[in-house]
C-alpha positions, 0 to 999 in steps of 0.5 A: 461167304454170304457176308462177303457177297453182301459186302461186294454188293454194298460196295458198289451201291455206296458208290451211287450215294446221291441216286440211292438217297434220292430214290430212298427219299422218294420211296419213303414219301410214296409208301407214306402216301400209299398208307395215308390215301385209304384214310381219305376214302375212310373219311368220305365213307364215315361222312356219308354215313353220319349225314353230315352237312355240306356233304357234297362240297366236302366230298368234292374237296376230298376227291380233288385231294385224293386225285392230287395225292395219287398224282403225287404217288405217280410222280414219286414212283416215276422218280423211284423207277428212274433212280433205281434203274440208273443205279442198276445200269451204273453198277452193272457197267462197273461190274462188267468193267472190273470183270474184264480187267480181272480176266485180263490178268488171268493166265492162259491155263485158266481159259484152257480149262474153262468153258467159253460159254461159262465165261460168257454166262458170267459176263452177261447172265450174272451181271444182268441178274445183279442189275435186276437185283438193284433195279427191282429187289432193292426198291421192293425191299425198302418199300416192304420194310417201310410198309411193314413198319407203318402197318405195325404202328397203325395196328398197335394204336388200333389194337394190340391184339391185331398187332400180335396176330401179325407178329405171329404171321411174320415168322411163318412168312420168313420160314416160307420165304427162306425155304423158297429162296434156297430151292430157287437158288439151287435150281438157278445155279444148276441152270446157269451151269448147264447153260454155260456148257450148252453155250460152250458146245454151241460155240466150239461146234461151229468153230470146229465144224470141219474137224467134226465132219472129218472124224464123223462126230456129228451124232456125238456132238448132237447127243452132247448138245441135246443132253445139256439142253434137256437138263436146262429145260428140266430145271427151267420147268422145276424153277417154274413149278417152284415159282408157281407154288411159292410166289402165288398159290401158297403165299396167297393162301396164307394171306387169305387166312391171315386176312380172315383172322384179322377180320374176325378179330376186328369183328370181335373187338367191335362187338366188345365196344372198340371204337372203330368207324366203318371207314377204318374197317 
């Protein structure tokens, strides 16, 4: 089932080859500059500490170079945002168009047995979620993989011990992320289900208002609406708590512990004679 969903998402993505290629290339250059720019600051710090000759002309050149690199990062980021936003809009349009064509082939029995709000939710909420997936997550995932690869390479050349710490840290992050994703997916599906029912009750109540008043079912419809609305509210609160726990507190705590371990290892290696300048640290 998961492979089928991935093939579905990839099939639309492959239709945007040029934009995907452009966005990916710009992402690669942007990530490379993000990794390279701190070395400019490192060279300035090291040059100041050793009291080098012509320091002020050196630092002026470095500052101008630093500003030029940051302007390049801004340019690449702008192109990346534009391309991936264009990809997401094109794919969302194609999915909605395909959905409409598919729904036109359904028999009336399907529409009679389905909530109108659920159909609207599939057409709007689900496609907007997919749009957000292509717009932000795809770019973030690509940037994360590139950053991780460059970071591991640099750490390997600095010290294999440091690389070993990160490799121990990655499985922990994978387990936490997977657990977070499962919980979030479960809650999101429940929210969409109840939102569809709520939207259906809302639409059908407006259309059938004279009939409801004739039979005196106003209180029944209000209770039905409030029941589904409370379910939506409860699950939104649950999703917010999950996001608050995993996307900030727990993840931030793990990052702090990991950074503390890395600093400790760097200190031990430095005391044991590893050739590291202050700028690199």
